[in-house]
C-alpha positions in Angstrom: -33.5 15.5 60.0 -36.6 16.4 57.7 -36.0 16.2 54.0 -37.3 19.4 52.6 -36.8 20.8 49.0 -34.1 23.5 48.9 -35.7 27.1 48.6 -33.7 29.2 46.2 -33.4 32.6 44.6 -35.7 31.1 41.9 -38.7 30.5 44.6 -41.9 32.4 43.3 -43.2 35.3 45.9 -46.5 37.2 46.0 -45.6 40.9 45.9 -47.9 43.0 48.0 -49.1 46.6 48.2 -49.1 49.0 51.4 -52.1 46.9 52.9 -50.6 43.3 52.3 -52.9 42.6 49.3 -51.3 40.6 46.7 -50.8 42.7 43.6 -48.4 40.3 41.3 -45.5 37.5 41.8 -41.7 37.5 41.3 -39.0 35.1 42.1 -37.2 35.9 45.1 -33.8 37.2 43.7 -36.1 39.6 41.6 -38.0 40.9 44.7 -34.9 41.4 46.6 -33.0 43.1 43.7 -35.8 45.6 42.8 -37.0 46.1 46.4 -40.7 44.5 45.8 -42.7 44.4 48.7 -43.5 40.5 49.9 -44.2 38.4 52.8 -42.1 36.8 55.6 -42.5 34.9 58.6 -40.6 35.2 62.0 -41.0 32.3 64.5 -39.9 32.4 68.1 -39.1 29.0 68.9 -38.8 28.0 72.6 -38.0 24.8 74.3 -39.7 23.2 77.6 -38.1 25.5 79.4 -39.0 28.5 77.8 -35.6 29.4 76.3 -35.2 30.5 72.8 -33.8 29.2 69.8 -30.8 31.3 68.5 -28.8 30.6 65.5 -26.0 32.0 63.4 -27.1 31.9 59.8 -24.6 30.2 57.2 -22.5 32.3 55.0 -24.3 31.4 52.1 -27.7 33.0 52.9 -29.1 35.5 50.0 -29.9 38.1 53.1 -27.7 38.7 55.9 -25.1 35.9 55.5 -23.5 35.0 58.9 -25.4 37.0 61.3 -27.4 35.8 64.5 -30.9 35.6 64.7 -33.5 34.8 67.7 -36.1 33.9 64.9 -36.4 31.2 62.4 -38.4 31.7 59.3 -38.4 32.9 55.8 -40.1 33.9 52.8 -44.1 33.1 52.3 -44.3 31.5 48.7 -46.7 32.4 46.7 -50.1 31.7 47.0 -49.0 30.5 50.3 -50.5 31.6 53.9 -48.6 33.0 56.7 -49.9 30.1 59.0 -48.8 27.5 56.6 -45.4 29.4 55.7 -44.7 29.5 59.6 -45.3 26.1 60.3 -43.1 24.9 57.5 -40.3 27.3 58.2 -40.0 26.7 61.8 -40.0 22.7 61.2 -37.2 23.1 58.2 -35.1 25.4 60.0 -35.4 23.3 63.3 -35.2 20.4 61.5 -37.9 18.7 63.0 -41.5 17.4 62.0 -44.6 17.3 64.2 -44.4 20.5 65.4 -47.8 22.3 66.9 -49.1 24.9 64.9 -47.2 28.4 65.5 -49.2 30.8 67.4 -49.6 34.3 65.6 -48.6 37.4 67.4 -48.8 40.4 65.0 -47.6 41.7 61.7 -45.7 44.6 60.6 -44.3 46.2 57.7 -40.4 46.2 57.4 -38.6 48.6 55.3 -35.3 49.9 54.7 -33.6 51.6 51.8 -32.9 47.9 50.5 -35.7 45.7 51.8 -39.7 45.6 52.0 -41.4 43.0 53.5 -44.6 42.3 55.8 -43.4 40.2 58.7 -46.2 38.0 60.5 -44.5 37.2 64.3 -45.1 33.9 65.7 -44.4 31.8 68.7 -44.1 27.9 68.8 -42.9 25.6 71.6 -40.6 22.8 70.1 -39.9 20.0 72.8 -38.6 17.7 70.2 -34.7 17.4 69.9 -33.6 20.0 67.1 -31.2 19.1 63.9 -31.1 22.2 61.8 -30.3 22.3 58.3 -26.4 22.8 57.6 -27.2 24.9 54.7 -29.3 27.2 56.9 -27.8 27.0 60.4 -23.9 27.5 61.3 -24.4 27.3 64.9 -27.4 27.0 67.3 -28.3 27.0 71.1 -31.3 27.6 73.3 -31.0 31.1 75.3 -33.1 32.6 77.8 -34.3 36.0 77.0 -31.8 37.5 79.5 -29.0 35.8 77.8 -30.3 37.4 74.5 -30.6 40.7 75.9 -27.0 40.5 77.2 -25.6 39.3 73.9 -27.6 42.4 72.3 -26.2 44.7 75.1 -22.5 43.6 74.6 -22.5 44.3 70.7 -20.2 41.0 70.0 -22.6 39.4 68.1 -24.0 40.8 64.5 -27.8 40.4 64.5 -30.1 40.3 61.4 -31.7 43.7 61.3 -35.0 42.6 60.5 -35.1 39.9 63.2 -33.6 42.7 65.9 -36.5 45.0 64.8 -38.6 42.1 65.2 -37.5 41.5 68.7 -37.7 44.9 69.8 -41.3 45.2 68.7 -42.2 42.1 70.2 -40.9 43.5 73.6 -43.1 46.7 73.1 -45.9 44.7 72.1 -45.9 42.7 75.2 -45.2 45.8 77.4 -48.3 47.4 75.5 -50.8 44.4 75.9 -49.6 43.3 79.5 
């Protein structure tokens, strides 16, 4: 497993405006408590067979604890680029090192009454054996997209809302771009 410094509620984030321009900084806990718009990355990690890494978040997560997700990722640190954060977060959550650079897909603004962040979506192929961080990932497997769609349809799993929104946007983006 890759040794990484733990990310915490004290982590410093860039706060951005409606055009994703930096207008200040705040610690993660303050950004969440005050609904300050910041940046996140979502990385769809596929194995050599094209299956998607799906996991259940641990109960101790600050946001969306114990929910399932088809993305790995997290917040972009202050001064950090989306690309750098995507690789860092993918390697951290998968517990690997030496991944290729994740391929950027698109960015969108995720806003609810509780949350506001720009989400940059990426995709990466992971042919390495994964060893997810136990403080981040309670369960994991690689599923086909059809298996994910079946899980979404049956309603048996509670999915992270931002990841579910990103999944739906990805499906629509693929249809629109062919």
